[in-house]
ROMI-794659 format. One record per residue: residue number from 1; residue in one letter; y negated, z, x of N, C-alpha, C in turn. Coordinates in steps of 0.2 Angstrom, whole numbers. Each point is the difference from the previous one (the first is absolute). Last residue first. Example, Ala and Ser with C-alpha at 12.3 -4.5 7.8 and 13.67 -1.06 7.14 Angstrom:
BEGIN
+-----+------+-------+-------+-------+-------+-------+-------+-------+-------+-------+
| pos | code |   n.y |   n.z |   n.x |  ca.y |  ca.z |  ca.x |   c.y |   c.z |   c.x |
+-----+------+-------+-------+-------+-------+-------+-------+-------+-------+-------+
|   2 |    S |    11 |    35 |    64 |    -6 |     1 |     4 |    -5 |     3 |    -4 |
|   1 |    A |    28 |     0 |     2 |    -6 |     0 |    -4 |    -6 |     0 |     4 |
+-----+------+-------+-------+-------+-------+-------+-------+-------+-------+-------+
***
This chain:
BEGIN
+-----+------+-------+-------+-------+-------+-------+-------+-------+-------+-------+
| pos | code |   n.y |   n.z |   n.x |  ca.y |  ca.z |  ca.x |   c.y |   c.z |   c.x |
+-----+------+-------+-------+-------+-------+-------+-------+-------+-------+-------+
| 230 |    R |  -604 |   647 |   502 |     0 |     7 |    -3 |     4 |     4 |     5 |
| 229 |    S |    -3 |   -24 |     3 |    -6 |     4 |     1 |     0 |     7 |    -2 |
| 228 |    A |    18 |   -15 |    -5 |     0 |     2 |     7 |    -6 |     4 |     2 |
| 227 |    L |     2 |    -9 |   -21 |     4 |     5 |     0 |     0 |     3 |     8 |
| 226 |    M |   -12 |   -19 |    -5 |    -3 |     6 |    -4 |     4 |     6 |     1 |
| 225 |    V |     8 |   -21 |     8 |    -6 |     2 |     4 |    -3 |     7 |    -3 |
| 224 |    L |    18 |   -11 |   -12 |     2 |     3 |     6 |    -6 |     3 |     5 |
| 223 |    V |    -5 |   -12 |   -20 |     3 |     6 |    -2 |     2 |     3 |     7 |
| 222 |    C |    -9 |   -21 |     2 |    -5 |     5 |    -1 |     3 |     7 |    -2 |
| 221 |    S |    14 |   -19 |     3 |    -3 |     2 |     6 |    -5 |     6 |    -1 |
| 220 |    F |    10 |   -11 |   -19 |     5 |     4 |     4 |    -3 |     3 |     6 |
| 219 |    V |   -14 |   -14 |   -12 |     1 |     6 |    -4 |     5 |     4 |     4 |
| 218 |    V |    -3 |   -22 |     7 |    -6 |     4 |     2 |     1 |     7 |    -3 |
| 217 |    E |    17 |   -16 |    -5 |     0 |     3 |     7 |    -6 |     4 |     2 |
| 216 |    G |     1 |   -10 |   -22 |     5 |     5 |     1 |     0 |     3 |     7 |
| 215 |    V |   -15 |   -18 |    -4 |    -2 |     7 |    -4 |     5 |     5 |     1 |
| 214 |    A |     6 |   -21 |     8 |    -5 |     3 |     4 |    -3 |     6 |    -3 |
| 213 |    G |    15 |   -13 |   -13 |     4 |     3 |     6 |    -5 |     4 |     5 |
| 212 |    Y |    -9 |   -12 |   -18 |     4 |     5 |    -3 |     3 |     4 |     6 |
| 211 |    V |   -11 |   -20 |     5 |    -4 |     6 |    -1 |     3 |     6 |    -2 |
| 210 |    D |    12 |   -21 |     1 |    -1 |     3 |     7 |    -5 |     6 |    -1 |
| 209 |    G |     5 |   -12 |   -19 |     5 |     4 |     2 |    -1 |     3 |     7 |
| 208 |    T |   -22 |    -5 |   -12 |     6 |    -4 |     1 |     6 |     5 |     2 |
| 207 |    L |   -27 |     1 |   -13 |     5 |     2 |     4 |     6 |    -5 |     1 |
| 206 |    G |   -27 |    -4 |    -6 |     6 |     3 |    -3 |     4 |     2 |     6 |
| 205 |    G |   -20 |   -12 |     5 |     0 |    -1 |    -8 |     6 |     4 |    -3 |
| 204 |    L |    -6 |     0 |    24 |     4 |    -5 |    -2 |     0 |    -1 |    -8 |
| 203 |    T |   -14 |    16 |    11 |     0 |    -5 |     5 |     4 |    -6 |    -3 |
| 202 |    R |    -2 |    20 |   -13 |    -7 |    -3 |     1 |     0 |    -6 |     5 |
| 201 |    R |    20 |    12 |    -4 |    -2 |    -3 |    -6 |    -7 |    -3 |     1 |
| 200 |    A |     8 |    13 |    18 |     4 |    -7 |    -1 |    -2 |    -3 |    -6 |
| 199 |    F |    -9 |    21 |     3 |    -3 |    -5 |     5 |     4 |    -7 |     0 |
| 198 |    A |     7 |    18 |   -14 |    -7 |    -2 |    -2 |    -2 |    -6 |     5 |
| 197 |    A |    20 |    11 |     5 |     1 |    -4 |    -6 |    -7 |    -3 |    -2 |
| 196 |    V |     0 |    16 |    17 |     3 |    -6 |     3 |     1 |    -5 |    -6 |
| 195 |    V |    -8 |    21 |    -6 |    -5 |    -4 |     4 |     3 |    -6 |     3 |
| 194 |    V |    14 |    15 |   -12 |    -5 |    -4 |    -4 |    -5 |    -4 |     4 |
| 193 |    G |    15 |    13 |    12 |     4 |    -6 |    -3 |    -5 |    -3 |    -5 |
| 192 |    L |    -8 |    20 |     9 |     0 |    -5 |     5 |     4 |    -7 |    -2 |
| 191 |    A |     1 |    19 |   -14 |    -7 |    -2 |     1 |    -1 |    -6 |     5 |
| 190 |    L |    21 |    12 |    -2 |    -1 |    -5 |    -5 |    -7 |    -3 |    -1 |
| 189 |    A |     4 |    16 |    17 |     4 |    -6 |     1 |    -1 |    -5 |    -6 |
| 188 |    V |    -9 |    22 |    -2 |    -4 |    -4 |     5 |     4 |    -7 |     2 |
| 187 |    A |    10 |    15 |   -15 |    -6 |    -2 |    -3 |    -4 |    -5 |     5 |
| 186 |    A |    20 |    12 |     7 |     1 |    -6 |    -4 |    -6 |    -3 |    -3 |
| 185 |    A |    -2 |    19 |    14 |     2 |    -6 |     4 |     2 |    -6 |    -5 |
| 184 |    V |    -5 |    23 |    -7 |    -5 |    -5 |     1 |     1 |    -6 |     3 |
| 183 |    G |    22 |    13 |    -8 |    -7 |     2 |     1 |    -5 |    -6 |     0 |
| 182 |    I |    25 |     2 |    -3 |    -2 |     0 |     7 |    -7 |     1 |     1 |
| 181 |    W |    11 |     3 |   -22 |     5 |     2 |     5 |    -3 |     0 |     7 |
| 180 |    L |   -12 |    -8 |   -19 |     0 |     7 |     0 |     5 |     3 |     5 |
| 179 |    A |    -2 |   -23 |    -1 |    -7 |     3 |     2 |     1 |     7 |     0 |
| 178 |    V |    17 |   -12 |    -9 |     1 |     0 |     7 |    -7 |     3 |     3 |
| 177 |    L |     1 |    -2 |   -23 |     5 |     5 |     2 |     1 |     0 |     8 |
| 176 |    I |   -14 |   -17 |   -10 |    -3 |     7 |    -1 |     5 |     5 |     2 |
| 175 |    A |     8 |   -22 |     1 |    -6 |     1 |     5 |    -3 |     7 |    -1 |
| 174 |    V |    16 |    -7 |   -16 |     3 |     2 |     7 |    -5 |     1 |     5 |
| 173 |    V |    -8 |    -7 |   -21 |     3 |     7 |     0 |     3 |     2 |     6 |
| 172 |    V |    -8 |   -22 |    -1 |    -6 |     5 |     0 |     3 |     7 |     0 |
| 171 |    S |    15 |   -18 |    -2 |    -2 |     1 |     7 |    -6 |     5 |     0 |
| 170 |    P |     9 |    -6 |   -21 |     5 |     4 |     4 |    -3 |     1 |     7 |
| 169 |    L |   -13 |   -14 |   -14 |     0 |     7 |    -2 |     5 |     4 |     4 |
| 168 |    V |    -3 |   -24 |     0 |    -2 |     4 |     6 |    -1 |     7 |    -1 |
| 167 |    R |     5 |   -16 |   -17 |     6 |     0 |     5 |    -2 |     4 |     6 |
| 166 |    L |   -15 |    -4 |   -19 |     4 |     6 |     0 |     6 |     0 |     5 |
| 165 |    P |   -16 |   -18 |    -2 |    -2 |     5 |     4 |     4 |     6 |    -1 |
| 164 |    D |     8 |   -25 |    -2 |    -2 |     5 |    -5 |    -2 |     6 |     4 |
| 163 |    S |     6 |   -29 |     2 |    -2 |     7 |     3 |    -3 |     5 |    -5 |
| 162 |    G |    12 |   -23 |     0 |    -1 |     4 |    -5 |    -2 |     7 |     2 |
| 161 |    A |     6 |   -11 |    21 |     1 |    -4 |    -7 |     0 |     5 |    -6 |
| 160 |    R |    -2 |     5 |    25 |    -5 |     1 |    -5 |     0 |    -3 |    -7 |
| 159 |    F |    16 |    -3 |    19 |     0 |     7 |    -2 |    -6 |     2 |    -5 |
| 158 |    A |     2 |   -22 |     7 |     6 |     1 |    -3 |     0 |     8 |    -2 |
| 157 |    T |   -17 |    -9 |    13 |    -1 |    -2 |    -7 |     6 |     2 |    -4 |
| 156 |    G |     0 |     4 |    24 |    -4 |     5 |    -4 |    -1 |    -2 |    -7 |
| 155 |    L |    10 |   -15 |    15 |     5 |     5 |    -2 |    -4 |     6 |    -4 |
| 154 |    G |   -10 |   -25 |    -1 |     2 |     5 |     6 |     4 |     5 |    -3 |
| 153 |    S |   -22 |   -17 |    -8 |     7 |     1 |     0 |     2 |     4 |     6 |
| 152 |    P |   -22 |    -4 |    -5 |     2 |    -2 |    -6 |     8 |     1 |    -1 |
| 151 |    R |   -16 |    16 |    16 |     3 |    -7 |     0 |     2 |    -2 |    -7 |
| 150 |    A |    -9 |    22 |     6 |    -4 |    -5 |     3 |     2 |    -7 |    -1 |
| 149 |    Y |     3 |    22 |   -17 |     4 |    -3 |     6 |    -5 |    -6 |     2 |
| 148 |    P |    -8 |    24 |   -12 |     2 |    -7 |    -1 |     3 |    -3 |     7 |
| 147 |    V |     2 |    27 |    -7 |    -5 |    -5 |     4 |     3 |    -7 |    -1 |
| 146 |    L |    12 |    19 |    -9 |    -7 |     1 |    -2 |    -5 |    -5 |     3 |
| 145 |    V |    25 |     1 |     4 |    -1 |     0 |    -7 |    -7 |    -1 |    -2 |
| 144 |    L |     7 |     2 |    23 |     3 |    -6 |    -3 |    -2 |     0 |    -7 |
| 143 |    A |    -7 |    19 |    12 |    -3 |    -6 |     2 |     3 |    -6 |    -3 |
| 142 |    A |    11 |    20 |    -4 |    -7 |     0 |    -3 |    -4 |    -6 |     2 |
| 141 |    A |    21 |     3 |    11 |     1 |    -2 |    -8 |    -7 |     0 |    -3 |
| 140 |    M |     0 |     6 |    22 |     2 |    -7 |     0 |     1 |    -2 |    -8 |
| 139 |    A |    -3 |    23 |     6 |    -7 |    -4 |     1 |     2 |    -7 |    -1 |
| 138 |    C |    18 |    14 |    -1 |    -4 |     1 |    -6 |    -7 |    -4 |     1 |
| 137 |    R |    14 |     0 |    18 |     3 |    -4 |    -5 |    -4 |     1 |    -6 |
| 136 |    S |    -5 |    14 |    18 |    -2 |    -7 |     1 |     3 |    -5 |    -5 |
| 135 |    L |     5 |    23 |    -1 |    -7 |    -1 |    -2 |    -2 |    -7 |     1 |
| 134 |    V |    22 |     6 |     7 |    -1 |     0 |    -8 |    -7 |    -1 |    -2 |
| 133 |    V |     5 |     3 |    23 |     3 |    -6 |    -2 |    -1 |    -1 |    -8 |
| 132 |    A |    -8 |    20 |    11 |    -4 |    -6 |     2 |     3 |    -7 |    -3 |
| 131 |    G |    12 |    21 |    -4 |    -7 |     0 |    -4 |    -4 |    -6 |     2 |
| 130 |    I |    20 |     3 |    12 |     2 |    -1 |    -7 |    -7 |    -1 |    -4 |
| 129 |    L |    -2 |     7 |    23 |     3 |    -7 |    -1 |     1 |    -2 |    -7 |
| 128 |    A |    -7 |    22 |     5 |    -5 |    -5 |     2 |     2 |    -7 |    -1 |
| 127 |    P |    15 |    18 |    -3 |    -4 |     0 |    -6 |    -6 |    -6 |     2 |
| 126 |    A |    15 |     4 |    18 |     4 |    -3 |    -6 |    -5 |     0 |    -6 |
| 125 |    S |    -7 |     9 |    21 |     0 |    -7 |     0 |     3 |    -3 |    -7 |
| 124 |    S |   -14 |    22 |     9 |     6 |    -1 |    -4 |     1 |    -7 |    -1 |
| 123 |    P |   -18 |     6 |    14 |     4 |     6 |     1 |     7 |    -1 |    -4 |
| 122 |    V |   -15 |   -20 |    12 |     1 |     3 |    -7 |     5 |     6 |     0 |
| 121 |    R |    -6 |   -15 |    19 |    -4 |     6 |    -1 |     1 |     3 |    -7 |
| 120 |    A |     9 |   -21 |     6 |     3 |     4 |     5 |    -3 |     7 |     0 |
| 119 |    L |    -8 |   -17 |   -14 |     7 |     2 |    -3 |     3 |     5 |     6 |
| 118 |    A |   -20 |   -11 |     5 |    -1 |     5 |    -5 |     6 |     3 |    -3 |
| 117 |    A |     1 |   -18 |    17 |    -4 |     6 |     2 |    -1 |     6 |    -5 |
| 116 |    A |     9 |   -21 |    -7 |     5 |     3 |     5 |    -3 |     7 |     2 |
| 115 |    E |   -14 |   -14 |   -13 |     6 |     3 |    -4 |     5 |     4 |     5 |
| 114 |    V |   -18 |   -13 |    10 |    -2 |     6 |    -4 |     5 |     3 |    -4 |
| 113 |    L |     6 |   -19 |    11 |    -2 |     5 |     5 |    -2 |     6 |    -3 |
| 112 |    L |     4 |   -19 |   -14 |     6 |     3 |     3 |    -1 |     6 |     5 |
| 111 |    V |   -19 |   -13 |    -7 |     3 |     4 |    -6 |     6 |     4 |     2 |
| 110 |    L |    -9 |   -16 |    15 |    -4 |     6 |     0 |     2 |     5 |    -6 |
| 109 |    V |    11 |   -21 |     3 |     1 |     4 |     6 |    -4 |     7 |    -1 |
| 108 |    V |    -3 |   -17 |   -17 |     7 |     3 |     0 |     1 |     5 |     6 |
| 107 |    A |   -20 |   -12 |    -1 |     0 |     5 |    -5 |     7 |     3 |     0 |
| 106 |    A |    -4 |   -17 |    15 |    -4 |     6 |     2 |     1 |     5 |    -6 |
| 105 |    V |     9 |   -21 |    -4 |     4 |     3 |     6 |    -3 |     7 |     1 |
| 104 |    G |   -12 |   -14 |   -15 |     6 |     2 |    -3 |     5 |     4 |     5 |
| 103 |    F |   -20 |   -11 |     7 |    -2 |     6 |    -4 |     7 |     3 |    -3 |
| 102 |    A |     2 |   -20 |    13 |    -2 |     6 |     4 |    -2 |     6 |    -4 |
| 101 |    G |    16 |   -17 |   -11 |    -5 |    -1 |     4 |    -2 |     7 |     4 |
| 100 |    S |    24 |   -11 |   -11 |    -5 |     5 |    -1 |    -6 |    -1 |     6 |
|  99 |    S |    18 |   -17 |   -15 |    -1 |     3 |     6 |    -6 |     5 |     0 |
|  98 |    P |     7 |   -13 |   -19 |     5 |     4 |     2 |    -1 |     4 |     7 |
|  97 |    D |   -19 |    -8 |   -19 |     3 |    -2 |     6 |     6 |     5 |     3 |
|  96 |    R |   -14 |     4 |   -20 |     6 |    -4 |    -1 |     3 |    -2 |     6 |
|  95 |    M |   -21 |    10 |     1 |     5 |     5 |    -3 |     7 |    -3 |    -1 |
|  94 |    A |   -19 |   -13 |     5 |     2 |     3 |     6 |     5 |     5 |    -1 |
|  93 |    A |    -9 |   -12 |   -18 |     4 |    -4 |     4 |     2 |     4 |     6 |
|  92 |    L |   -15 |    10 |   -13 |     6 |     0 |    -4 |     5 |    -4 |     4 |
|  91 |    R |   -22 |     0 |     8 |     3 |     7 |     1 |     7 |     0 |    -3 |
|  90 |    R |   -13 |   -19 |    -4 |     2 |     0 |     7 |     4 |     7 |     2 |
|  89 |    E |   -10 |    -3 |   -21 |     5 |    -5 |     0 |     3 |     1 |     7 |
|  88 |    R |   -20 |    11 |    -5 |     6 |     3 |    -3 |     6 |    -4 |     2 |
|  87 |    P |   -19 |    -4 |    17 |     0 |     1 |    -7 |     7 |     3 |    -2 |
|  86 |    G |    -9 |     7 |    24 |     1 |    -7 |    -3 |     0 |     1 |    -8 |
|  85 |    G |    10 |    18 |    19 |    -6 |    -3 |    -1 |     1 |    -7 |    -4 |
|  84 |    S |    16 |    18 |     8 |    -1 |    -6 |     3 |    -6 |    -4 |    -1 |
|  83 |    F |     9 |    22 |    -8 |    -5 |     0 |     5 |     0 |    -7 |     4 |
|  82 |    L |    14 |     5 |   -20 |    -7 |     3 |    -1 |    -5 |     0 |     5 |
|  81 |    G |    23 |   -10 |     2 |    -4 |    -3 |    -5 |    -7 |     3 |    -1 |
|  80 |    D |    15 |     9 |    16 |    -1 |    -7 |     2 |    -5 |    -3 |    -6 |
|  79 |    A |     9 |    21 |    -5 |    -5 |     0 |     6 |    -2 |    -7 |     2 |
|  78 |    T |    17 |     1 |   -15 |    -6 |     2 |    -3 |    -5 |     1 |     5 |
|  77 |    D |    22 |    -5 |     7 |    -3 |    -6 |    -4 |    -7 |     2 |    -3 |
|  76 |    A |    12 |    18 |    11 |    -2 |    -5 |     5 |    -3 |    -6 |    -4 |
|  75 |    L |     9 |    17 |   -13 |    -6 |     2 |     3 |    -3 |    -5 |     5 |
|  74 |    G |    20 |    -5 |   -11 |    -5 |     0 |    -5 |    -7 |     2 |     4 |
|  73 |    D |    20 |     3 |    11 |    -1 |    -7 |     0 |    -6 |    -1 |    -5 |
|  72 |    L |     8 |    21 |     2 |    -3 |    -2 |     6 |    -2 |    -7 |     0 |
|  71 |    H |    12 |     8 |   -18 |    -7 |     2 |    -1 |    -3 |    -1 |     7 |
|  70 |    L |    23 |    -6 |    -2 |    -4 |    -4 |    -5 |    -7 |     2 |     0 |
|  69 |    G |    21 |     5 |    13 |    -7 |    -1 |     3 |    -5 |    -3 |    -5 |
|  68 |    G |    23 |     7 |    -5 |    -1 |    -6 |     3 |    -6 |    -2 |     3 |
|  67 |    T |     9 |    21 |    -9 |    -5 |    -3 |    -4 |     0 |    -8 |     2 |
|  66 |    L |    13 |    16 |    12 |     2 |     1 |    -8 |    -4 |    -4 |    -4 |
|  65 |    L |    -5 |     0 |    23 |     7 |    -3 |    -1 |     2 |     1 |    -7 |
|  64 |    A |   -20 |    10 |     7 |    -1 |    -7 |     0 |     7 |    -4 |    -1 |
|  63 |    L |     0 |    24 |     2 |    -3 |    -2 |    -6 |    -1 |    -8 |    -1 |
|  62 |    A |    10 |    10 |    20 |     4 |     0 |    -6 |    -3 |    -2 |    -7 |
|  61 |    V |   -14 |     1 |    20 |     5 |    -5 |     0 |     5 |     0 |    -6 |
|  60 |    L |   -15 |    18 |     2 |    -3 |    -6 |    -2 |     4 |    -7 |     0 |
|  59 |    D |     8 |    21 |     9 |     0 |     0 |    -8 |    -4 |    -6 |    -2 |
|  58 |    L |     1 |     3 |    23 |     7 |    -3 |    -3 |     0 |     1 |    -8 |
|  57 |    P |   -19 |     8 |    12 |     0 |    -7 |     0 |     7 |    -3 |    -3 |
|  56 |    A |    -2 |    24 |     2 |    -5 |    -3 |    -5 |     0 |    -8 |     0 |
|  55 |    V |    14 |    14 |    15 |     3 |    -1 |    -7 |    -5 |    -4 |    -4 |
|  54 |    V |    -6 |     6 |    22 |     5 |    -6 |     0 |     2 |    -1 |    -7 |
|  53 |    E |   -15 |    18 |     4 |    -3 |    -6 |     3 |     4 |    -6 |     0 |
|  52 |    R |     9 |    22 |    -6 |    -4 |    -3 |    -5 |    -3 |    -7 |     2 |
|  51 |    P |    22 |     8 |    13 |    -6 |     3 |    -1 |    -4 |    -4 |    -6 |
|  50 |    L |    27 |     1 |     1 |    -5 |    -4 |     3 |    -7 |     4 |    -2 |
|  49 |    R |    23 |     6 |    -8 |     1 |    -1 |     7 |    -7 |    -3 |     4 |
|  48 |    L |     2 |     6 |   -24 |     5 |     5 |     3 |     0 |    -1 |     7 |
|  47 |    S |   -13 |   -14 |   -14 |    -3 |     6 |     2 |     4 |     5 |     3 |
|  46 |    L |     8 |   -20 |   -11 |    -3 |    -2 |     7 |    -3 |     7 |     3 |
|  45 |    L |     8 |     1 |   -22 |     6 |    -1 |     5 |    -3 |    -1 |     7 |
|  44 |    A |   -16 |     2 |   -18 |     4 |     6 |     1 |     5 |    -1 |     5 |
|  43 |    D |   -12 |   -19 |    -6 |    -4 |     5 |     3 |     4 |     6 |     2 |
|  42 |    V |    10 |   -15 |   -15 |     0 |    -3 |     7 |    -4 |     5 |     5 |
|  41 |    A |    -1 |     5 |   -23 |     7 |     1 |     3 |     0 |    -2 |     7 |
|  40 |    A |   -19 |    -6 |   -11 |     0 |     7 |     1 |     6 |     2 |     3 |
|  39 |    V |    -2 |   -21 |    -8 |    -3 |     0 |     7 |     0 |     8 |     2 |
|  38 |    A |     9 |    -5 |   -22 |     4 |    -3 |     6 |    -3 |     1 |     6 |
|  37 |    I |   -13 |     7 |   -18 |     6 |     4 |     1 |     5 |    -2 |     5 |
|  36 |    G |   -18 |   -14 |    -7 |    -3 |     5 |     4 |     6 |     5 |     2 |
|  35 |    V |     5 |   -18 |   -14 |    -1 |    -2 |     7 |    -3 |     6 |     4 |
|  34 |    L |     3 |     3 |   -23 |     7 |    -1 |     3 |    -1 |    -2 |     8 |
|  33 |    A |   -20 |     3 |   -13 |     4 |     6 |     1 |     6 |    -1 |     4 |
|  32 |    G |   -11 |   -19 |    -8 |    -4 |     3 |     6 |     4 |     7 |     2 |
|  31 |    A |     7 |   -11 |   -20 |     2 |    -4 |     6 |    -3 |     3 |     7 |
|  30 |    V |    -8 |     9 |   -20 |     7 |     2 |     1 |     3 |    -3 |     6 |
|  29 |    P |   -22 |    -6 |    -7 |     0 |     6 |     3 |     7 |     3 |     1 |
|  28 |    F |    -3 |   -22 |   -11 |    -2 |     0 |     7 |     0 |     7 |     3 |
|  27 |    W |     5 |    -7 |   -23 |     5 |     3 |     4 |    -2 |     0 |     8 |
|  26 |    P |   -13 |   -10 |   -19 |     0 |     8 |    -1 |     5 |     3 |     5 |
|  25 |    V |    -2 |   -24 |     0 |    -5 |     3 |     3 |     0 |     8 |    -1 |
|  24 |    A |    16 |   -18 |    -8 |     1 |     4 |     6 |    -5 |     4 |     3 |
|  23 |    A |    -1 |   -15 |   -19 |     3 |     6 |    -2 |     2 |     4 |     6 |
|  22 |    P |    -9 |   -22 |     2 |    -5 |     5 |    -2 |     3 |     7 |    -2 |
|  21 |    L |    15 |   -17 |     8 |    -4 |     3 |     5 |    -6 |     4 |    -3 |
|  20 |    A |    18 |   -13 |   -12 |     1 |     7 |     1 |    -5 |     3 |     5 |
|  19 |    R |     2 |   -24 |    -4 |    -3 |     3 |    -6 |     1 |     8 |     0 |
|  18 |    P |    10 |   -14 |    17 |    -7 |     1 |     1 |    -4 |     3 |    -6 |
|  17 |    D |    26 |     5 |     6 |    -4 |    -4 |    -4 |    -7 |     0 |     1 |
|  16 |    V |    19 |     6 |    18 |    -5 |     3 |    -4 |    -3 |    -6 |    -4 |
|  15 |    T |    25 |     4 |    13 |    -5 |    -5 |    -2 |    -5 |     4 |    -4 |
|  14 |    G |    14 |    15 |    17 |     1 |    -5 |    -5 |    -6 |    -4 |    -1 |
|  13 |    L |    -4 |    18 |    14 |     5 |     2 |    -5 |     1 |    -5 |    -5 |
|  12 |    R |    -9 |     4 |    25 |     0 |    -6 |    -4 |     5 |     1 |    -5 |
|  11 |    L |   -16 |    15 |    20 |     6 |    -1 |    -5 |    -1 |    -6 |    -5 |
|  10 |    V |   -16 |     8 |    17 |     4 |    -6 |     2 |     7 |     0 |    -5 |
|   9 |    T |   -24 |    10 |   -10 |     5 |     1 |     6 |     4 |    -6 |     2 |
|   8 |    L |   -17 |     0 |   -18 |    -3 |     5 |     5 |     5 |     2 |     5 |
|   7 |    F |     7 |   -16 |   -18 |    -7 |    -2 |     3 |    -2 |     4 |     5 |
|   6 |    S |    20 |     6 |   -11 |     1 |    -7 |     3 |    -7 |    -2 |     3 |
|   5 |    L |     0 |    20 |   -12 |     4 |     1 |     6 |     0 |    -7 |     4 |
|   4 |    A |    -9 |    -1 |   -22 |    -4 |     4 |     5 |     3 |     1 |     6 |
|   3 |    A |    13 |   -10 |   -17 |    -5 |    -4 |     3 |    -5 |     3 |     4 |
|   2 |    R |    16 |    13 |   -10 |     3 |    -4 |     5 |    -5 |    -5 |     2 |
|   1 |    M |    -7 |    14 |   -16 |     1 |     4 |     6 |     4 |    -5 |     5 |
+-----+------+-------+-------+-------+-------+-------+-------+-------+-------+-------+
***
């Protein structure tokens, strides 16, 4: 749990042994729930004085601050890699580049605009925020365990060390419960996450840490859009 929180949030709860990272995967949904509850609390406080059109973007600011912008950074790098063109090695190199290209900047800006607009229209923001964050972490855990890693080394290899598909079982159970809670939005969001992971695997030969973040961000966005459409 400590390793999951240290990886998925800005909290640094002491030194985490790299050998503990694989055991952190089942705790991803719990870490997501804590983040979602924190952002929902911010939403409730801001909603006392501000209109939804202002609260929604501030919710996303709070989420980015709590997670250190980890998933947005992954989304930007993934967009640069997947859409830059060229051979696999060139795409992976583009993803390692610390500066964001046009594709990465466009992806982050557009996704944030969609999330803010959708969240402003969701009738009940607390369940939407908690459900969307939890589901996105479930998707990340599943992608991490079930899809091959694209590089011979990296943070993803530490999480996948001695990879056991049973580690994703808690995320599957939680995802089903969230789906029962928020309805068809969960199924559509997870399906879109599968599409992103499949496209990345076909293009890169596997996933990377950046793609995990991109999958989480896409699932989060899709849940909000689907809930807003209702």
